[in-house]
N, C-alpha and C positions, 0 to 999 in steps of 0.2 A: 503495499499500500504505501500512499504517496505520503507526504509530512504533511499536505494539506487533511487528510482523508485521517491520517492518526491523531493529528491535533487537535479534530473535530468531536472524535472517537473519547480518545483520556480529558480531554478539559470538558466533555461534554458530561458522560460519565461523572465527571468529579461534583460538576456542578450542578447533577439531579442528585449527588448523594448530601452535597449542601443544604439543598433547598427543600431537599424532604426533614433533615434533620432541624433547617425550622422552624417548617411549619409545627413539626409535632412537638419542640417544647418551646413552643412561642408564648410570650408572656402571657396571666393572665392576672398581674398582680400588679404595684408599681415595684412593691419587691423584688417581686421574679424579673423585671424590665431593668433594675437598674444593681439589682446583683447577685440574680439569677437562686433568689429567697434562701442566701445562704448555704446551703446542704452539697457542695461541690466534694467532692474528693482530691485529697492535694496531689496522685499521679497525676487526676484528670488536670482540676486550675495550673497545675504544674507546665503538662501539651499547652494550656489555654492560651497559657501566658506565654511561652513561648513562642507562638504561632502569633499571636499581639505582640510580643515585642520585637522577632523578626518580621522586618516590614520588606517594602521592593527597595526601600535604602538598603537591609542587611540580604537579603536574594541577590535582588539583580544589582546593583549600585557599588556595594563595598566592593566585590570582588574585581566589579570594573575598575572603582580607581585606583586600586592596590596595581591593578596589572598594566596601568598609564602613568601612576604617578609612583611605581614603586616599593622603596622604605615610604618614602611621606605617606602615602597612605594606610600607612601602618594609623594613622591616628583613630580613624574611627574601628579600628580593630582596639586596639587599646582602650578610648574613649568608652565606648556602648558598655565592652566584655565588666570592664573598672565599676561601671556605673550601676551595674545590674549587680554586681555585689554592693557595692555601698548599698544602694538601695534594700533589697534582701536584706541587711544584717545590719544595718545602723537603724533605716525608718520603719520598716514595713511591718514589724511586731509591732512598735507601739503607736504606729494609725490602727491596725486593725483593733487594738486595746482599745483606744480610744469612742471606736463603734459608729463613726460617723458613715454616709456610704459616697459620701464623693473629695475629694479636699479642698472644695468653699464652704463644704457643713465641715467641716473641719476648721479652716479657717475662722470661719465665723463663731464657731460656739467658743474656742482658744481664744479669741479675741475678742469674744461678747461685745460683738458690733457688727450692725448689718452692712456698713459702709466698707471695712473689712472684710466680708462675704458677697459685697457689689463686686469689690476692687478682681477678686480669687475668681469669681465667675468672668469677667471680663479677662484677665490673666486667662481661663482653660478655653476662651474662646479664640482667642487671640495665636496662644502655642498653638492647637487641634485645628483650627487653621489652616495653620504657616504647615503644619505635620502630616496634614490628608491630604494636601495637593501637590504633595511627592508623591502620595499613592496612588492617587487618581493619574499622574504622569505614568509613576511603572504601570496601570492597569491599560492606560492607550495606547504604552509602545508594543505592550503581548500581545494587544488586540490589532493592533495597524500591520507588524508582519505577519501573522497565523492567519489572519482573517484576510490580509489586501486586503487591508482598506486604508482610509487617510487617517491619520494620529486623530482627528478630531472626534472623527467614527467613535476610531476605539476607544477615548476615553467614553465615551456616552452609551456606547454597551456595558461598560462594568459600571456605570453609575446606573444604569438600571435594576442591574442586581445587586450589588447597593444595597439598594435601597428598598429591595424586595426582603432581604434577609435580614437587614436590622432595623427598619422600622418596624417590619412585626415580630421580631423575636427576641427584642430589647436584649438583656446582657444574658437572659436562663437560653434563645437560641443561640448567640452568639457563642457564650462557649464551647457548648457543645458540638458547634458548627466549628470552632478551632480547633477543638480534637482532633477531629478528622482532618481540617486544613494545615497542620502540624505535622499529622501521617506521610502526608502528599507532599508537602514543602520539602521534607529532611528528605522523603525519599526521591524526589526530581533532583534536590541537590546533589544526592550521594550518588546515586548510577553513573554519571556520566565522570564523573572524578574517580570513580576506581575503575573505568574503563579508560580515561586518559593514561591515569598513572601507570597501571600498566604496560601501554601503548607507550609511553617516554617513556617510563624509568624500570621497568619492569618487575611494579612492586604496587600488590590493591589496595596498597593503604598512601592515601596525597598524600596527609602527613611528614610522610617519607619520602615518598618517591621529591616533592618539595626540596630536600636536601641530598635527592639522589642522582645517579648518573644516566647520560642517556640513553637511551638502547641505540642512536646511529648509528653503534663502530666509531662516534670520537673519543669516549671515553672522558669527558668533561661533564661537569657537574651543572643541571639543569641551572640555574643559577650564573656558573662561568655565562656561559651558553646565552645567558639572553643580558647579562653582563656587556659583553661583547658585541652582540648583535645591538644592541643599543648607540657603543660609542660607538660603530661603522656608519649608524647613522645619524651622529651629528647630536644622538637626545645627552645625559647625562649617564652614567653608570647605574642599572636596575638599584644595587645594594647601597646606591648611596643616596644621600639626601638635599636636595637645595632648598629646603625650608628652613627659615631662620629660627632658632632654639627657644625663641620667649613665642613664636605662633604654634609650632608645635604642643612647646603648654600648654598653653592657653588653648588652644581645639581641643587639648585631652582633657583636661581639667572642664570647658565647659561641656564637652561628653558627657563625660562623668557625673556631675553632681545635674545637668539637666536631665540623664533616664530617672534621677532620684526623686527630679520633680515635677516626672511625668503624670496627668492626671489619668493618664487610661491605663495605665501600667499598675500604679497605686488601688484602682480601685480591683483592680484584681485579686488582694492579698480582701475582699469583703465576702467576698464568693465562696470562702468555706467554712466550715462551721464556727471554728475559733479561732485563738493563736498560737495554737499549737499547730494547726493547721494548717496559718500561715506560714507558718518554719519550715514545715515538711514543703509543702506548694514549694517555697522558695527555690531550696533544695534540688527538686525533681526540675522544675525551671532552669537554675542553668547549667544542671549537665545537660538537661536539649537542648538549650542554647550552647554550648560548649561543642557539641559536635560541627555544629553550621559553622563556627565563627572558626577552631581549628584548621578544619577543611578549606575557608576561602582564603588564604593566603598561597594556597597550593593551584587551585581555580585559575587564583590572577596568573598564576608564571605559566601555565597551561595554554590556558587563554593568551596572554602575549606573545608567547613563541612561534602559535600555529598559524596565529594573524600574522606577524613577519614575514615566518618564511613562508606560508600559501599567498603572500595579495603583491612586497615588494617585490619590483621587477618582472612583472607577471602582466601577460597581454589582455592588454582589457577585453578584448575580442574572443578570447582562449577560459578568461576567469570564472571562476564557479555558479552555479545556480544562488548557491545562497547570498553571493554580490548581490545581484541584479534582484534579487527580491527585496533587500530589507534597503537596496534603492530608492523603491518606491514610499517607503517610509518615508523617505529625507532623512535619517537617521546614518546612513553613510553615501557618499558622495566622492565622486570620480569627474575632475577636471583636466583632461590633460596640455596643458600648459607648452609643452614644447611638442606637441603633433605625432609621437612618432609611436602611439597606440598603446608604453606602457606604462605601467601603475609605479611613478617616482614619490615611493615615500622615506623621507627622510625631516628633519630638523633644521629647516628654512632658512629660523632664528639666528642659528648658533653662527657665532662671529667671531670663531675661529678660523685666522688667514688661512691655516693649512686644510682647516674641515670645505670654506670656503675655496679654495684653487682647489681640492678632488670633486665638489660640486660641477665647478663648471670644467672640468679634463670630461666628468661622464655628461655634459651638455644636460644637466639636469637644470631647469626653465623655475626653480619654484616646489613647496610640494603641492604634488597632485588630489590625494586623498585624504577626509574627512572622516572620522570614523567617533560616530553618541561613544562616550564611552558605560551606557547604561546597557548599551545592546550586548556587553565581553561577553558576560553569563548564557545569556540566549542564543545567540550569537554561536557560541564554541563548539555543542556538536557538531553543526551542521561545518563549522571549517575542516573539525578534527575526521569529519565523514564517516561520524557514528552511523548505528541503525536508527533510520526514521522513527519508530517507536521511543527513541529514549529523544530524539528535538521535543517531540506531542507531550512527553514527559515533561520537562523542563520545563514547557510554555504554561501546562497544569498547577505548575508547583510556582512558577514566579505569580501567578494568578492569586491561587494559596494565600502566594506570604502578603500583595496587596491589597488583597482584600479582606481577608484577617483583622488586619490593623484598620484599614478605610470603617470599618466597620466600627471596632473600638473605639475610635476619635469621634465618628459622629457621632455613639451614643454619650462621650464625655460631653458632645454641645449641647446635643436634647435633654440629657441632666441637668444641665448647670441650666437651662434657659426652665424646664418646666420644675423643677425643686428646687433650686439652688434662687433660684429668682426670680420665679411662680409664686412656688407655693412655702417658699422661707419669705416673699417680701414684701411681693405686690396681693397676694391675694389668697393669704393664709385657710380660709375656710370654706380653700376648692377642694372636690369628691375626690374620689382616690382614681374614677372611671377620668375625672373633667382631666387629673394632673396626667393623667396618662397618655389622654390626647394629644393635654400643647406637648408631651415629650417626644408622640411618633411625628406633630408640626415642627417638632422642631429639628428633630432628623431629615426629615423630607428637605424644610429648605437647606438646611445645613449641606445635604448632600450634593444641590440645586448650585449651590456653591462654591462647593468643591469640587465639581465637576466646569466651572468656568476656569479656575487656578491648577487645573489639569492642565486643560488646552491653552492656555498660559501661564506655566508654569516661570517663578523669575529665576530658576537654575536648575541645572542637571538631578537625579534623583535625590542622592546626596547629600548635594551640597543644602538642596531647600530642606530635610530633615534637619541637619546639622543648627539651621538660624530655627529649625523649633525648640530643639536641643538649650541653644541660648539665650531664649527664650525665657523656657524652667529654669535655666538656670539663675536668669538675673530678677525673676521674680516670687514664683516657686519655694525653690530650695531653701535661701535662706529664714522665709519666712516657717517649714515647715521644721526645720532644725532647732528653732530658736525657740518654735515652741514647744518644743517637744523638751530639751533640755535647758535656755533657761526659761526659768517659770514670773521672773520678775519682767523679760519682756512684755508689752502693755500696744493696747491697739493702735497705739499715733504710730510709734516706735515700727511696728509691721507694718499698716497702710501704706506710710512715710516711703520705708524703704522697699516695698513691693515697686510703688507707683516708680520710685526714683528708677530701678531696676528695668524696668521693663519698657520706659520712656524712652532711657538711655539707649537700653540693646535695639530697640526697633528703629529710631530716629539714625543710631552709625548704617543697619543693615541696609535701609529706606534709602541713606542717603549715597553711597558709596554703591549698591543696584541695580539706582534706578533715577538717584536726581543727576550725577557723575560718575558715572559708571564707568567712566573712560580714564577715571582716576585708580581702578580699583588694582592699584599695585602701593609696594611694603613703604615705598617713598613718604605716603598719602595716609597711609594709615598710621592710628595713633595707637604709640608704641611699637610700629609694628605688625600690631598683632588684625586680621584679616576679619574679617565680618564672619566666619564661621567660628571666629575665637573670641569673639568679643561680650559674648554673654560672660566671658572668665571677670574682665571689666564693671560689667556690671552687675552680676554678683558681690562682687567686693565694696560696690559702692551701695548696693541695698545695705550689708549688715553694715558699713560704717554711718551712713544714716539714721538705721534702723536704730545702733547703740547710742547715737547723740540725743535722735529726739523724746528717746526712753528714758534717758537722765535728767528731762526740761519738762515732762508729762507724770502725773500719776502713775501710783504701781495696780497690778490688777489687782481683780478683788480675791481677798483669803479664799472662797471657794474655787477660783481659778484657778491660783496657786495652789490648792488641792489636789485640784485635779491634774494638775502634770506632775505630781510627789508621787499619787496614787497609777498614770499611767507606765511611769520609769522601774518601776520598785515591782517584784518579783511577787508575787501571791505570797511564798512561799516564807518570802524574808519578814513580809507584814504579820502574819499570822501569829510568827517566833515573837516580832517585835509587842504585840501588843501582851501573851501572853507572861514576857518578862518583866513587863513592866508593872503588872498586873497584881 
């Protein structure tokens, strides 16, 4: 069967499974819509959390950016993995013990303020919309290639599917759908990785193949070969890094602490019955996430090596079918600048005199190939000429990753609107049925806006997601951390910190990405920090402003300080203390 037939078959079967699960487990109450009734088993919640966590950025874009940026792309790997550890160990159990459905609920009650709640709602919506834009873009990329339709149509098709099972099922439907999606996406990511590891390095374990020796008879290590290919084409060696150290540190930190402030991941710890279940599900989620994250660098290296070997200096007339199929999407482009019919792929921005002399001697007239880094994982099986069913499987995995996270984010937006804004602030006497209707209306509006940003994204998938993490780092993380570990932090400090953090970070990103994108270079950045990493500075400003304002405003009420003490103190210790004091 053809690639397209296999894709229709596998994607159709997986989607039928998702929609069936969403329908059978649809929400019938607000508690089921928001937190799945609180009765999900830890291992199932771990799978659902992993699927929620491993978005299109993890499945599609992370290996893609590592394949192009080499060592510099590792900041995404380090930041996202470290961030989940931070969330699981430092925040999740305490938030679960506090017992609120959402982050705005936590902020509103911990800081005893409707203003704080509304600020948190606005932050949750901004972060979630930014994040979901990347997911819808990923959905559009998959559909546009494998249905052979323009990117806009691909996004609209994906939007309709997300709308159905997110709006109908709520968290209950999403949770069990995400369990199935995790199984699909991890299988889809590992199968081609194992194929390529065997073909290129002779081992079935991709992580070992990443540091293994090529089977092409050269005796070279994979990374040495990739370094040589890069240098020959005028790029920096694959294993070298060109980003300034301060920017690497800032991006890694923003991704880490942004992870710990992401509302759609935090809410997953409320879907288990108790605090112990939250800790166990965090362990399972970390294990399930590690399987993909430790495989991604190998996939990136395999994909980059195959792309260069297949495309560079190849005749366009004889180029494989996969190349022309991707050209239809606009995500791969060839411009024959010297008219020789060959594809010249090299770094024409390299100013080294020796390399420029080499380019002139070869008759190069400028780089002729443009490849969107987000296609690398999806195109990898085709480039390596793997069986057609593997290509279809990868398409299904990419859709599972993008749609699972998009659904979780849309639920956060709808919950922030219905529960935190309408129920808690505007209309406290609204019925449960009315609140559920508001949540679904909010999700429908959110998916419409998400479709627009998917069609008109502000960057590639991982970059857009990094912006969302930076906004979460600058707004939520300090408020949550201080709310748990600093009992004297008050509402005035928390609100001032959140506003300063998110306004500064959003302004910086908008300025360099939309107002003056031509100045998007290190010489214009504050302290040499890129928009992807500016959330670290926003977070620091949040902490500083909150601490200053706190010292000039009244302390929190005594009962609030006691609540903070209780959520930090293990129950066994509290009981023992009372007995001793007795």
